[in-house]
C-alpha positions in Angstrom: -7.8 24.5 59.0 -7.1 23.0 55.6 -6.9 19.7 53.8 -3.4 18.5 53.3 -1.9 15.5 51.4 1.0 13.7 53.0 3.6 13.4 50.3 6.5 12.0 52.4 7.0 10.9 56.0 9.8 9.6 58.1 10.6 8.8 61.7 12.4 11.5 63.6 15.8 10.2 64.7 16.3 9.7 68.4 12.5 9.9 69.1 10.2 7.1 70.1 7.0 9.1 69.4 7.6 11.5 66.5 7.0 11.4 62.7 8.0 14.1 60.4 5.6 14.6 57.4 5.9 16.7 54.3 2.3 17.9 53.7 1.1 19.5 50.5 -1.4 22.3 51.4 -2.4 24.0 48.2 0.7 25.1 46.4 2.9 24.9 49.5 4.6 22.0 51.3 4.7 22.3 55.0 6.8 20.1 57.4 4.7 18.9 60.3 6.1 16.9 63.2 3.5 14.9 65.2 3.6 12.4 68.1 1.8 9.6 66.3 4.6 7.0 65.7 2.9 4.5 68.0 -0.3 4.6 65.8 1.0 5.0 62.2 4.1 4.0 60.3 5.8 6.4 57.9 4.8 4.2 55.0 1.1 4.2 55.8 1.1 8.0 56.2 2.1 8.7 52.6 -0.8 9.5 50.3 -3.3 10.2 53.1 -5.5 13.3 53.0 -5.7 14.8 56.4 -7.0 17.8 58.3 -4.2 20.3 59.1 -4.0 23.4 61.3 -1.7 25.7 59.2 -1.6 29.0 61.0 0.7 28.0 63.8 4.0 29.7 64.5 6.8 27.3 63.5 8.2 25.3 66.5 11.1 22.9 67.0 10.3 19.4 68.3 13.3 17.1 68.9 15.4 19.6 66.9 13.1 19.4 63.9 11.0 22.4 62.7 7.2 21.9 62.6 5.0 24.3 60.6 1.5 23.0 61.6 -0.5 20.3 63.3 -2.2 17.2 62.1 -5.7 16.8 63.6 -6.5 13.5 65.3 -9.2 12.1 67.6 -8.4 10.0 70.6 -10.7 7.3 72.2 -10.9 6.4 75.9 -8.1 3.8 75.4 -5.7 6.3 74.0 -5.9 5.1 70.3 -5.5 7.9 67.8 -7.2 8.3 64.4 -6.2 11.0 61.9 -9.1 13.2 60.9 -9.7 12.7 57.1 -12.2 14.3 54.7 -15.3 12.1 54.1 -15.2 12.8 50.4 -12.3 13.4 48.0 -11.0 16.9 48.5 -8.0 18.7 47.0 -5.0 19.6 49.1 -5.5 23.1 50.3 -9.3 23.0 50.5 -10.5 25.1 53.5 -12.2 23.4 56.4 -15.1 25.5 57.5 
């Protein structure tokens, strides 16, 4: 688990649920596809610091390669909230 900074984000074509984010994690940029389109717009994603699971095997979602997972919490009504660091942390900081 590491802190990532979303540097770009766009909707995945032909998908009602997916966003594709470019996430800076340390010196790397990982492409992460997540099913959060109903809760966040691509514009509001850019610049967010988020918690990222980085050691997943790459997988294709709707034909787009995803190299990790953004961590969210979900309430009883199905609303999602991205997990973000409480204090300012650099992209790549380890979550322990």
